[in-house]
N, C-alpha and C positions, 0 to 999 in steps of 0.2 A: 826495757820498755815494752809494754804490751801492745802488740799491733792492733789496730782498730778492727772491730768485728765486721765481717762482710755482711751486707744485707742481702737476703735471699728473696727472689721473686716469690710471690704467693703460689702455693701448691694448689692442687685440685681441692684440698680440704680447707684451704684458706681463701678468703675473699677480700678483695681490696675495699677499703672504706668507701661508701658511696660519696660521689662528688656533691658538693653543696649546690643546691639549685641556684640558677643565675638570678641575680637581683633584677627586678624590673621596676621601673618608675610607675607610679599610679597613673591610670588613664587620664589623659588631659580632659578637662572640662571646658566647654565653650563659655567664654566670658559673655555674660548677658549684657545687652545694651541697657542703659539707664535713661530715664526721661531727662532731656536737657532742661536745666533749671535756670540758666541765664540767657539773656537775649543773644549774646555771642554764640553760646552753645547751640541755641535753636537755629541760628543762621547757618552755622557749620553743618549741623545735622541735615537741615533742609537741602542745602546745596550738595551735600554728599549723596543724599537719596536721589536728588535730581540727576546727578551724574550717573548713578547706577541705573536709573530708569532709562536713560539714553542708551545704555548698553543693552538693556533688555528689550526695548521697544524702539529701535532706531527708525522704523517706518510708520510710527503711529500717525493716524490722521483722524479727522472728524468722521465718525462712523455713520453719519446721516448723509444720504445722497442728495446732492443739490448742484445747480449750475448758476443760480443767481442769488443775491441777498434775500429776495422775497421768498424763493423756494426754501432757503435755509430757515428763515423765520417761521414759515408755515410748518416745516418738518419738525422744528424744535418745539413748537406749540403742541403738535400731535404726539410728541415723545413723552409728554407728561403721563406718568403711570402706564407707560407702554414701552416695549422693547424697541430698540433701533431696527432690529430685523423686521418686525411687523410694520413699523413706519415705512421702511424702504420697500416693503411689498405693496404698500398702499399708495405711495406718492406718484409712481409713474402715470397711472391713469388720472390721478388728481391734477398733476401738473400739466397734463395734456389738455384737460378740460378747462382749467383756470390758469391762464397764462400771465395775468397781470393783476394789479390792484383793482382795476375796474371790474374785472370778472368776479373777484371775491365780493366786492361791494354790492354787486347786483345779483349775487347768487341766490337761487331758490333754496331756502333752508332745508326743505325735505330732501331735495336731491343731494345737497352737500352732506347732510347727515348720513345718508346711505353710503356715500363714497368713503367716509372716514369712520364708519361704524366699527370696523375691526380694531381701531386704536383705542376704543373705550372712551367713556365720558363724552360721547360724540355730540350731544346737544350743547354742552358748555363750550366745546371746542368749535362747533359751528358758529355759535354766537361770537366767539373771539375772532374767528377768521373773517366773518362778514364785517365786524366792527373794525378789524385791522385794515381791511380794504377801504372802508369808508374814510377812516382817519387818514390813511396815506393819500387819498385823493384830495380831501379837503385841506389838509395841513402841509403836505410835503410833495405836492405835484405828482403823486403816484409812485414816488421812489422811497425806498427804505432809508431812513436817516442813518448817519454814520457816527453818532455820538451816544454815549450811555444815557446822558440826561434826556435826550429826545426819545430814545427807544423805550425807556421804561414808562413813558406816558401813553404808550400804545396798548390797545386791548390784547390780553394774553401774553404780554411780554414783561417779565420781571428781570431782575439783575442777572439771573442765570442764563436765561434766553438771550438777553442783550449781549452778554459776554461771549456766548457761542457765536452770535452773528458778527460781532465786532472782530473777534479773533480769527474767524475762518472765512468771512466774506470781505472784510475790509483790512485785515492785517493789523488791527489795533489790539495790543496785548490785553488779556484779561483772564482771571481765574474763574473757572466754571465750577461752582460748588454743587455737585449733584450728590446723591446718596453714597455713591462709591467713593468719591473724593473725600467727603466729610468723614466717612468711616475710617478710611486709611490714614488721613493726617492725624486723627485722634489716636489711632493705634500706634502711630509712629511718635507720639508725644510732641507733635508740633503745635498743638492747640488742645484746649479743653472745651472750647466753645461748641455749642450745638446750633446756634443761629447761623444760617448760611452767610449772611452779610458780615457778621463778625469773623467768621472763618476766613472769608475772602480777604478782608482788610488785614487780618493778622498774617496771612500768607504773603500778601503784597509786601510786607515789611521784611520777610525772610528771603525772598527770591528776587532775582533781577527781573525787571519788567520784560526783557526780551525772552525770558523763560516761562512767563505765566501761562500762555496758551498751550504750549507743548507739555509743560508739567501737568496741566489739567488732563490732556489727552492720555498721557502715559500713566498717570495715576489711575484714571478710569479703566484703562486697559488692564492694569495689574489687579484692580478690584474685580473685574469680570473674569479674569483668567486664573488668578491664584488666590488672592486674599478675599475669599467669599464671605458674605455676611454671616452665614450660619456655620459653615465648616471650612475655614481657611486651610489651604494646603501648606501648613507651616513647615513640615519636614521636607518639602520640595521648593521652598521659597529662597531665592538667592539673596533676598534682602533681610533675612532673619537676624544677621549679625548687627543690623542697625535698628531692630524693632524691639522696644522695651516691652511690648505686649506678648512677645513669643514666650511659650506656645499657647495659642488659643485653639488650635486644631491638631489633627494627627501629626505626630513627628516621625513615625516609622516611614522610611523613604518610599516603599512600595505603595502603601496606603495613600500617603500624601500625593505621590505622583499621579495616581489615578484621578485626583481631583483637579489637576491642572488642565485647563481647556485652551482651545484656540489654535490657530495655525502656527503660533510661536512656541508650541508646547515643547518640541524637541530642543529648541534653542534655550528655553528657560530652564529645562532640566539640566542641560549642560552647564549653564551658569551656576546652578545649585550643586554641582559636583555629581550629578546623576546623568545617565544617558538613557534615552528611550531606544528600544530595540528597533532595528531597521527591518526591511523585508527579509523573510526567510529564504535563503538560497537553496538550490536543490540538495546540497549536501547537508542541510540543516545548520548552516553557518550564518550567523547574523552579520549584517554589514559591519565592517570593522574588525571581524575576526572572532567575535565571541561565539561560543557554541551553545546549542540548546539540546536538552535531553528530549527524547520522545515524550509527547504529552505535556511538555512544559508550557506554561501560560505566558512565558516571556517576562513581563514586569520591567523593573528598572534595576540597574546595577550601578554600584558606586564606581566612579572612574578611577 
């Protein structure tokens, strides 16, 4: 019987066969959200988005400054085609000068126009404010009414303004359909309507009434901070998995993160799986332990 041949280790002139490269799975692709096509699917999508908005903007509030229903009605009228920041810069002096409905009813148009000029369309707004004061005196005893049906009969007040006043001054739930909310709910596939009233009524069917006011605030926050009209920060949006319109804007994390605005920026980036760099410490170490190279511009880093 012939003994088995011994196998010899490779010599310097022999080389072992190269190992086969490890097999790797193809990179995972993100499953795109689709437009909900049934009423039940729309309800589920709307309520899921609402839950996510609560995580992103737990402290959302009406961004107009006010202390009374009348002040809120006036500020909301002034906010047409104007930023809340500019309105808030204008109203302190205005509210100090005009304290009640009678003051507006008897206002000198020229003086009032000058005070609200920075908000734009000041002549039309002046007419609305004087008319508002007069109607409140003659019909409602100088007080702002607390029903939608009565509010929309007043000068300068449509459904949007009425819902702002009801939801924030009287605690009566309402959907506020401004340009931000309308844009976002269409991008999310919750409606295809363009008419604000139709958008409001459709959303009323998808959300619980108790959520209407805060859903409006949080959606408007998201529109101002992340989902911009012209260049949304899609790559830094923590709601992208629920958005059938993704991507409409930059998807590269660093570029997208630069588009995120507001005091909530760091929190929003964390929810999106990104983190904003903290203050640079003396040793060049970022808060949390990440290091920077000399001359680094920082940016954002995947968590």
